[in-house]
C-alpha positions as CSV (number, residue, x, y, z in Angstrom):
1,F,127.5,24.1,-11.3
2,K,124.4,22.1,-11.1
3,Y,124.5,22.9,-7.2
4,L,126.0,26.2,-7.2
5,A,123.2,27.3,-9.7
6,D,121.3,26.3,-7.3
7,L,122.4,27.8,-4.7
8,L,122.4,31.1,-6.8
9,P,118.8,32.3,-5.7
10,S,119.3,31.8,-1.8
11,L,122.8,33.8,-2.5
12,K,120.7,36.3,-4.4
13,T,118.2,37.2,-1.2
14,F,120.9,37.1,1.5
15,S,123.2,39.7,-0.7
16,Q,119.9,42.1,0.3
17,Q,121.4,42.5,3.6
18,Q,125.3,41.6,3.2
19,N,127.6,42.8,0.2
20,C,128.8,39.2,-1.8
21,Q,131.3,38.8,-4.1
22,L,131.2,35.1,-5.7
23,T,134.3,33.8,-7.4
24,I,134.1,30.6,-9.4
25,V,137.8,28.9,-9.6
26,S,137.3,26.2,-12.3
27,S,138.3,24.6,-15.8
28,P,138.2,27.1,-18.3
29,E,135.7,24.7,-20.8
30,L,133.2,24.9,-17.9
31,K,132.9,28.6,-18.1
32,D,130.3,28.3,-20.9
33,K,128.0,26.1,-18.7
34,A,128.0,28.5,-16.0
35,P,126.2,31.7,-17.7
36,M,125.9,33.4,-14.0
37,V,130.0,34.3,-14.1
38,D,131.2,37.5,-14.8
39,K,128.2,39.6,-14.1
40,R,126.1,41.9,-11.5
41,L,123.2,39.5,-10.2
42,S,121.7,42.3,-7.7
43,A,123.5,45.6,-6.1
44,R,125.4,43.9,-3.8
45,F,125.9,40.5,-5.3
46,V,128.7,40.1,-8.1
47,T,130.5,37.1,-9.5
48,R,133.7,36.8,-11.4
49,F,135.0,33.4,-12.7
50,I,138.8,32.5,-12.7
51,A,140.5,29.7,-15.1
52,W,141.8,27.3,-12.5
53,S,145.6,27.1,-12.1
54,F,147.6,26.1,-8.7
55,Q,148.6,29.4,-8.5
56,S,145.1,31.3,-9.5
57,Q,143.5,29.0,-7.0
58,R,146.2,30.2,-4.4
59,E,145.2,33.6,-5.8
60,A,141.8,32.9,-4.8
61,L,142.6,31.2,-1.4
62,A,144.1,34.2,-0.1
63,D,141.9,36.6,-1.1
64,C,138.6,34.9,-0.1
65,D,136.9,35.4,3.4
66,L,135.5,31.4,3.3
67,V,134.9,29.0,0.4
68,L,131.5,27.3,-0.5
69,I,131.1,23.9,-1.7
70,P,128.3,22.8,-2.9
71,G,127.1,19.8,-3.6
72,D,123.9,17.1,-3.3
73,P,125.1,14.1,-0.7
74,A,122.3,12.0,-2.3
75,D,124.1,12.4,-5.8
76,P,126.4,9.0,-6.9
77,R,128.7,10.9,-8.4
78,K,129.4,12.9,-5.6
79,S,129.7,9.4,-3.6
80,G,133.0,9.5,-3.9
81,A,134.4,13.0,-4.2
82,S,137.5,13.4,-1.9
83,S,138.4,15.8,0.8
84,N,140.8,17.4,-0.7
85,R,138.7,20.6,-1.0
86,I,137.8,20.8,2.6
87,A,141.7,20.1,3.2
88,E,143.2,22.4,0.9
89,T,140.6,25.9,2.5
90,L,141.5,24.4,6.1
91,Q,144.9,24.7,5.0
92,A,144.9,27.9,3.3
93,G,143.1,29.3,6.6
94,R,139.7,29.9,5.0
95,F,136.9,28.5,6.5
96,P,134.6,25.5,4.3
97,V,131.1,25.9,4.2
98,A,129.9,22.9,2.4
99,A,127.5,20.3,1.4
100,A,127.5,17.5,4.3
101,L,129.4,14.6,1.4
102,G,130.4,11.1,3.1
103,S,134.6,12.2,2.6
104,Y,133.7,15.8,4.6
105,L,132.4,14.5,7.9
106,P,135.9,14.0,9.3
107,Y,136.1,17.9,9.5
108,E,132.6,18.1,10.7
109,Q,134.4,20.0,13.6
110,A,136.5,22.5,11.6
111,S,134.0,23.8,9.0
112,W,130.5,24.0,8.3
113,L,128.6,20.7,6.7
114,G,124.9,20.7,5.5
115,K,122.2,21.8,3.6
116,D,121.5,25.2,3.5
117,L,124.8,26.7,2.9
118,I,123.4,29.9,3.3
119,A,122.5,29.2,7.2
120,G,127.0,28.2,7.2
121,I,127.3,31.4,5.2
122,E,125.5,33.6,8.5
123,F,126.9,31.2,11.0
124,A,130.7,32.1,10.3
125,L,129.7,35.6,9.9
126,S,128.4,35.4,13.6
127,Q,130.2,33.3,14.7
128,P,134.2,34.5,14.2
129,Q,136.0,33.6,17.0
130,E,134.0,30.1,16.6
131,V,135.2,30.2,12.8
132,L,138.9,30.9,14.0
133,A,138.8,27.8,16.2
134,R,137.2,25.7,13.6
135,V,139.9,26.6,10.8
136,R,143.2,26.0,13.6
137,R,141.2,22.6,14.4
138,G,141.0,21.9,11.0
139,Q,144.7,23.1,9.8
140,E,145.9,20.4,12.8
141,L,143.7,17.7,11.2
142,V,145.2,18.5,7.9
143,K,148.8,18.5,9.7
144,T,148.1,15.2,11.2
145,T,145.9,12.8,8.2
146,V,147.3,14.2,5.0
147,K,150.6,13.5,5.0
148,P,152.6,11.7,2.2
149,S,153.0,8.3,4.5
150,I,149.4,8.2,5.9
151,V,147.8,8.8,2.6
152,G,150.3,6.6,0.5
153,K,149.3,3.8,2.9
154,Q,145.8,4.5,2.5
155,W,146.2,4.2,-1.3
156,L,148.8,1.2,-0.9
157,A,145.7,-0.5,1.2
158,L,142.8,0.7,-1.6
159,F,145.0,-0.7,-4.5
160,E,145.8,-4.0,-2.6
161,R,142.2,-4.6,-1.9
162,L,141.6,-4.1,-5.2
163,T,143.7,-6.6,-6.5
164,E,143.0,-9.4,-3.9
165,K,141.8,-12.5,-5.6
166,K,138.3,-12.9,-5.5
167,P,137.0,-16.8,-6.2
168,K,135.4,-17.2,-9.4
169,P,131.8,-18.0,-10.0
170,V,130.8,-21.3,-10.7
C-alpha cells in the first residue's frame, strides 16, 4: 500500500481529465492500512476495496480496463517478487501497467513497465491497438513459459542449487 499511497496524488490529478475507479483487491486485514479505500477522492475518482479470493480476483480482472501494479525496484523486499501478477493480468486479457521490477522484465514487450505509472495509463488510453497487440503477445508468452512442466523444472533447479553441498569454512 505504500507504493499505491505514493501514486494517489498523481492519480487524483489524472482524474481531473479522466474518470477513474481504482479497485484494490487484497487481504481483508490490509484494508485498515489503506485509509483511502471505499472513498471518492475527487469528483471523478473513486476507490473501492475487495477482499482477495480466487473468485474476487477473477471478477475484478474481468471488470477492469487495466491493472496497476505499483512497486519500487530499489526496494530489497521487492527483489524476490514473482511475475505472477503480470502473468495473471495478461492471461485474463488485461493490460499490466507496472513498476519495472526485475522479475517483470521478461514481460516488457507485453506490458508497460516504468517508474511513472500515470504515463503507462496514458499510453494505454492513447494506443489501444498497441495495447491489444501487447496483451496478445503476453498471452502467448504466458502460455509458453508458465507451464507446470517448465515451472516445475525451475523449482527443481532452485532446490538443487540450495541443497548443493558447500565446503565448510576452515
